[in-house]
Structures are given as C-alpha cells and as structure tokens.
KETOR-581521 format. One line per field, with one value per residue (C-alpha): z, x, y; residue number from 1; residue in one letter. Coordinates in pm, 1 decimal, padded with zeros to 6 digits. Example, Ala and Ser with C-alpha at 12.3 -4.5 7.8 and 13.67 -1.06 7.14 Angstrom:
<sevexs>
c3 c(00780.0 | 00714.0)
c1 c(01230.0 | 01367.0)
c2 c(-00450.0 | -00106.0)
pos c(1 | 2)
code c(A | S)
</sevexs>
This chain:
<sevexs>
c3 c(-03101.9 | -02729.0 | -02500.0 | -02377.7 | -02035.2 | -01744.0 | -01490.5 | -01261.0 | -00882.6 | -00635.3 | -00261.6 | -00102.2 | 00249.3 | 00387.9 | 00685.2 | 00995.2 | 00858.4 | 01159.4 | 01425.6 | 01561.0 | 01327.3 | 01016.8 | 01006.0 | 00743.5 | 00660.6 | 00432.8 | 00225.9 | 00166.2 | 00080.0 | -00174.9 | -00336.3 | -00335.0 | -00479.9 | -00766.4 | -00810.0 | -00901.7 | -01184.9 | -01033.9 | -01222.3 | -00870.4 | -00513.2 | -00169.3 | 00169.1 | 00429.9 | 00821.7 | 00921.0 | 00893.9 | 00536.7 | 00347.0 | 00003.9 | -00311.6 | -00639.2 | -00947.4 | -01201.7 | -01553.8 | -01400.9 | -01244.6 | -00863.0 | -00862.3 | -01037.7 | -00795.6 | -00479.4 | -00637.4 | -00733.5 | -00383.4 | -00192.9 | -00381.9 | -00298.8 | 00058.0 | 00130.0 | -00044.0 | 00172.2 | 00515.1 | 00469.8 | 00531.6 | 00354.6 | 00367.3 | 00271.5 | 00086.8 | 00031.6 | -00277.5 | -00324.5 | -00548.3 | -00459.3 | -00513.4 | -00298.1 | -00031.5 | -00036.4 | -00025.1 | 00286.9 | 00453.5 | 00380.3 | 00542.1 | 00871.6 | 01151.2 | 01398.5 | 01752.0 | 02093.3 | 02192.0 | 02353.5 | 02156.7 | 01808.2 | 01495.9 | 01315.8 | 00939.7 | 00835.1 | 00433.4 | 00302.6 | 00084.0 | -00140.0 | -00155.8 | 00129.0 | 00041.2 | 00031.6 | 00253.9 | 00513.8 | 00491.7 | 00549.7 | 00833.8 | 01025.7 | 01216.8 | 01373.5 | 01481.0 | 01680.9 | 02048.3 | 02375.8 | 02402.2 | 02431.3 | 02109.3 | 01775.2 | 01408.9 | 01088.2 | 00753.9 | 00461.7 | 00080.3 | 00084.6 | 00427.0 | 00798.7 | 01053.2 | 01421.6 | 01688.0 | 01993.4 | 02297.5 | 02549.8 | 02373.8 | 02104.4 | 02295.6 | 02448.7 | 02245.0 | 02102.1 | 01772.2 | 01658.8 | 01313.9 | 01400.2 | 01479.7 | 01125.9 | 00959.4 | 01104.3 | 01040.1 | 00651.5 | 00582.5 | 00397.2 | 00509.7 | 00660.5 | 00745.6 | 00981.4 | 01012.6 | 01254.8 | 01086.9 | 01129.5 | 00924.0 | 00659.9 | 00648.5 | 00614.2 | 00345.8 | 00145.1 | 00187.4 | 00059.4 | -00233.2 | -00365.3 | -00446.1 | -00533.3 | -00871.4 | -00989.7 | -00957.5 | -00744.9 | -00473.9 | -00123.0 | 00205.6 | 00455.3 | 00524.6 | 00832.7 | 01044.5 | 00850.0 | 00521.9 | 00410.6 | 00052.7 | 00124.4 | 00025.6 | 00366.0 | 00457.7 | 00782.2 | 01126.2 | 01106.5 | 01444.4 | 01413.3 | 01471.8 | 01620.6 | 01401.9 | 01668.3 | 01457.7 | 01166.5)
c1 c(-03140.0 | -03112.3 | -02893.3 | -02583.1 | -02592.5 | -02354.3 | -02196.3 | -02440.3 | -02429.5 | -02424.1 | -02402.8 | -02153.3 | -02156.4 | -01871.0 | -01906.5 | -01722.9 | -01491.2 | -01309.9 | -01394.4 | -01146.1 | -00830.7 | -01018.0 | -00893.9 | -00853.9 | -00918.2 | -01188.6 | -00948.7 | -00758.5 | -01106.7 | -01186.1 | -00820.5 | -00909.4 | -01238.4 | -01091.3 | -00825.6 | -01098.0 | -01181.3 | -01478.1 | -01545.3 | -01594.1 | -01608.4 | -01723.4 | -01781.3 | -02026.3 | -01880.7 | -01640.4 | -01783.9 | -01751.5 | -02031.9 | -01949.1 | -02095.0 | -01939.6 | -02023.3 | -01892.0 | -01946.9 | -02015.7 | -02308.1 | -02359.8 | -02222.1 | -01897.9 | -01883.2 | -01917.8 | -01663.9 | -01390.1 | -01428.5 | -01417.1 | -01096.6 | -00946.6 | -01017.5 | -00914.5 | -00556.5 | -00538.7 | -00663.9 | -00541.8 | -00891.4 | -01213.3 | -01439.9 | -01806.2 | -01957.6 | -02349.6 | -02417.1 | -02749.4 | -02920.0 | -03008.2 | -03370.9 | -03317.9 | -03165.6 | -03438.6 | -03710.7 | -03525.0 | -03494.1 | -03859.8 | -03972.7 | -03768.6 | -04017.4 | -04079.4 | -04006.9 | -04020.0 | -03749.1 | -03451.7 | -03513.2 | -03340.6 | -03372.6 | -03095.8 | -03116.3 | -02942.8 | -02851.7 | -02754.6 | -02448.5 | -02604.7 | -02982.9 | -03087.8 | -03295.3 | -03680.0 | -03760.8 | -03508.5 | -03609.4 | -03989.7 | -03907.2 | -03696.5 | -03952.8 | -04043.4 | -03699.6 | -03662.2 | -03550.6 | -03711.2 | -03640.0 | -03785.3 | -03645.1 | -03847.9 | -03761.9 | -03913.0 | -03836.4 | -03850.4 | -03823.0 | -03468.9 | -03321.3 | -03420.6 | -03519.0 | -03429.7 | -03592.6 | -03377.4 | -03565.0 | -03315.3 | -02995.8 | -02792.2 | -02510.8 | -02624.7 | -02938.5 | -02980.7 | -03076.1 | -02701.0 | -02576.4 | -02389.7 | -02753.0 | -02903.3 | -02595.8 | -02664.1 | -03026.4 | -03001.9 | -02656.0 | -02547.1 | -02321.3 | -02516.8 | -02396.9 | -02600.4 | -02640.4 | -02823.2 | -03132.8 | -03028.6 | -02741.5 | -02929.2 | -03189.3 | -02904.4 | -02711.5 | -03042.5 | -03090.7 | -02738.6 | -02759.4 | -03072.5 | -02833.8 | -02518.6 | -02380.2 | -02018.9 | -01785.3 | -02019.4 | -01889.1 | -01871.3 | -01977.6 | -01693.0 | -01442.1 | -01404.6 | -01066.7 | -00949.4 | -00980.2 | -00839.7 | -00984.6 | -01344.6 | -01456.6 | -01542.2 | -01904.0 | -02089.6 | -01929.5 | -01555.4 | -01555.7 | -01595.5 | -01989.1 | -02055.8 | -02300.8 | -02308.1 | -02384.2 | -02143.4)
c2 c(-00035.8 | -00130.4 | 00106.5 | -00056.3 | -00179.9 | -00097.3 | -00326.9 | -00503.7 | -00410.4 | -00676.6 | -00688.7 | -00936.2 | -01017.1 | -01184.9 | -01420.8 | -01364.5 | -01089.5 | -00892.8 | -01162.6 | -01383.3 | -01440.4 | -01301.3 | -00947.9 | -00728.2 | -00347.7 | -00223.9 | -00060.5 | -00387.2 | -00557.6 | -00326.8 | -00373.4 | -00731.7 | -00680.9 | -00471.5 | -00730.9 | -00960.5 | -00750.9 | -00557.8 | -00230.3 | -00035.9 | -00157.5 | 00007.2 | -00106.2 | -00023.3 | -00033.9 | -00294.0 | -00618.9 | -00714.3 | -00541.1 | -00507.6 | -00309.2 | -00426.7 | -00314.7 | -00588.8 | -00724.9 | -01071.6 | -01277.0 | -01318.5 | -01642.8 | -01536.6 | -01235.8 | -01491.0 | -01722.3 | -01458.8 | -01285.6 | -01624.9 | -01706.9 | -01392.8 | -01395.0 | -01753.5 | -01678.9 | -01379.3 | -01517.6 | -01880.8 | -02008.0 | -02052.9 | -01755.3 | -01787.8 | -01488.7 | -01437.5 | -01238.5 | -01071.4 | -00823.8 | -00466.7 | -00572.5 | -00867.2 | -00637.3 | -00403.4 | -00688.0 | -00833.1 | -00478.5 | -00405.7 | -00763.5 | -00679.5 | -00760.7 | -00470.1 | -00544.5 | -00369.4 | -00100.0 | -00300.0 | -00610.2 | -00667.6 | -00869.7 | -01007.4 | -01124.2 | -01450.4 | -01506.3 | -01795.6 | -01838.7 | -02101.5 | -02202.1 | -02435.2 | -02749.1 | -02623.6 | -02915.2 | -02818.1 | -02461.4 | -02533.4 | -02748.9 | -02477.6 | -02315.9 | -02650.2 | -02723.9 | -02421.5 | -02514.2 | -02394.5 | -02031.2 | -01687.5 | -01592.7 | -01609.2 | -01703.4 | -01635.1 | -01771.8 | -01547.4 | -01599.8 | -01466.0 | -01478.8 | -01594.6 | -01336.0 | -01402.8 | -01192.3 | -01195.2 | -01109.8 | -01172.7 | -01060.9 | -01240.4 | -01391.7 | -01713.5 | -01793.2 | -02132.1 | -01961.4 | -01891.4 | -01888.5 | -02228.2 | -02368.3 | -02229.7 | -02395.8 | -02727.3 | -02731.1 | -02593.9 | -02768.1 | -02439.6 | -02166.6 | -01866.0 | -01513.5 | -01276.2 | -00906.1 | -00683.5 | -00567.3 | -00205.9 | -00283.4 | -00424.6 | -00140.4 | 00129.1 | -00067.3 | -00101.2 | 00260.6 | 00356.6 | 00101.5 | 00255.9 | 00563.2 | 00425.0 | 00389.2 | 00276.6 | 00554.3 | 00790.7 | 01016.5 | 00832.3 | 00974.2 | 01074.0 | 00814.9 | 00629.5 | 00600.1 | 00321.6 | 00478.0 | 00833.8 | 00808.0 | 00833.7 | 00485.4 | 00360.2 | 00421.8 | 00456.4 | 00456.8 | 00407.4 | 00170.4 | -00211.4 | -00281.2 | -00610.8 | -00774.9 | -01050.2 | -01390.4 | -01324.6)
pos c(1 | 2 | 3 | 4 | 5 | 6 | 7 | 8 | 9 | 10 | 11 | 12 | 13 | 14 | 15 | 16 | 17 | 18 | 19 | 20 | 21 | 22 | 23 | 24 | 25 | 26 | 27 | 28 | 29 | 30 | 31 | 32 | 33 | 34 | 35 | 36 | 37 | 38 | 39 | 40 | 41 | 42 | 43 | 44 | 45 | 46 | 47 | 48 | 49 | 50 | 51 | 52 | 53 | 54 | 55 | 56 | 57 | 58 | 59 | 60 | 61 | 62 | 63 | 64 | 65 | 66 | 67 | 68 | 69 | 70 | 71 | 72 | 73 | 74 | 75 | 76 | 77 | 78 | 79 | 80 | 81 | 82 | 83 | 84 | 85 | 86 | 87 | 88 | 89 | 90 | 91 | 92 | 93 | 94 | 95 | 96 | 97 | 98 | 99 | 100 | 101 | 102 | 103 | 104 | 105 | 106 | 107 | 108 | 109 | 110 | 111 | 112 | 113 | 114 | 115 | 116 | 117 | 118 | 119 | 120 | 121 | 122 | 123 | 124 | 125 | 126 | 127 | 128 | 129 | 130 | 131 | 132 | 133 | 134 | 135 | 136 | 137 | 138 | 139 | 140 | 141 | 142 | 143 | 144 | 145 | 146 | 147 | 148 | 149 | 150 | 151 | 152 | 153 | 154 | 155 | 156 | 157 | 158 | 159 | 160 | 161 | 162 | 163 | 164 | 165 | 166 | 167 | 168 | 169 | 170 | 171 | 172 | 173 | 174 | 175 | 176 | 177 | 178 | 179 | 180 | 181 | 182 | 183 | 184 | 185 | 186 | 187 | 188 | 189 | 190 | 191 | 192 | 193 | 194 | 195 | 196 | 197 | 198 | 199 | 200 | 201 | 202 | 203 | 204 | 205 | 206 | 207 | 208 | 209 | 210 | 211 | 212)
code c(X | X | X | X | X | X | X | X | X | X | X | X | X | X | X | X | X | X | X | X | X | X | X | X | X | X | X | X | X | X | X | X | X | X | X | X | X | X | X | X | X | X | X | X | X | X | X | X | X | X | X | X | X | X | X | X | X | X | X | X | X | X | X | X | X | X | X | X | X | X | X | X | X | X | X | X | X | X | X | X | X | X | X | X | X | X | X | X | X | X | X | X | X | X | X | X | X | X | X | X | X | X | X | X | X | X | X | X | X | X | X | X | X | X | X | X | X | X | X | X | X | X | X | X | X | X | X | X | X | X | X | X | X | X | X | X | X | X | X | X | X | X | X | X | X | X | X | X | X | X | X | X | X | X | X | X | X | X | X | X | X | X | X | X | X | X | X | X | X | X | X | X | X | X | X | X | X | X | X | X | X | X | X | X | X | X | X | X | X | X | X | X | X | X | X | X | X | X | X | X | X | X | X | X | X | X | X | X | X | X | X | X)
</sevexs>
C-alpha cells in the first residue's frame, strides 16, 4: 500500500507587493493564505515571497491567492507560482556576473507563447545590459543599474504578452536554499520587526527587488 502523501509545497511570487499603493504586512499576507485553505504559510522578506503547503494544484494556489489579494487591495494582483524543483533549477542557472553588477530573474505568471519567448533575445533594445532566456524564467544582467534600463518588467510584459514578476537573483538563491529545508509546520527562523510570531523569514526591512 502506498504511503499517504502530505500537502504539496508551492512558492508564490506576488507581483509589485509593497510598491506604490500595494501595501500589506507579511503577517496579513500569511493570514490571507490560510483563509484560502492552505495548510501552512510562510513568507520571505517583505516583497511577497510566499511558501504555501496546500492540498491543491499550483493553478489553484495562484487563483485563490490572486482573488484574496484583489479583494484586499481592490485591484488585480498577479501571482507566479512555481514548484520547489523549478525554483532550485532557476537558482542554479543564475549567471555569474562581476562584483558591482546584478542579475534579476523574471518569472512568468502564465506560460508565454513559445514563439514570443524564442524571439525575445532578438528584440532587446540597444543597451549594455544583457538578457538570457531560460526554460523557467528570464535572466537579466544589469551592468549599469536596474533603474532606467530599457529591460524593465513592463518591457518584458509587452514582449511576452503575459504578466511577469521579477526578483533579485540573491533573493531567489536565498529563498531556494530555505525551501529545501522547509516543511509545513516546521520551526521558523527569527521574526522580523513586522512579525512577533516567528513566521517572517530573512531581513525584517523592506528589500527593493527593483522590477517587481
């Protein structure tokens, strides 16, 4: 007889959270996740990186969380949902760049058209920045800073015609390392200032992930 399986673990990356008008504490975000029926919820830093253990598919997790956030924030809020294996693969594929330069990883909320994805590299405008298309995400190497680069999250969305959300590669790498050891209802690292119940992971202050 097969052993019973526990809830699946998903990583939900919320687009543009705690940027502009979209302000919500991580404690409230976790409460929203539990209200969606997830078995357990944890967050990493303040930019909307959610671990959810749920008896649900990734699409169900995305739809439930998007609906809850839209109701709470009174506007549509795209959410990219990936598996731990996908996040690990993305983290392992992050390009190595010189000190002082930075890589961001852009995740698609919905799978883009393969033709548009294949043509993306050829559509890059004149810039010192570089772009690499992976099987699970797009990697952007910012050589002269994120702000002001033509390779913005909005540009990616225009090219691929799907919502995108981006994270600093260091955030992706650290999140992937934590996901490898996290299990539902396991102890959490020390809380940040926004959380006195031990369920906020990483630095307590807001981290600017730049492209949202």
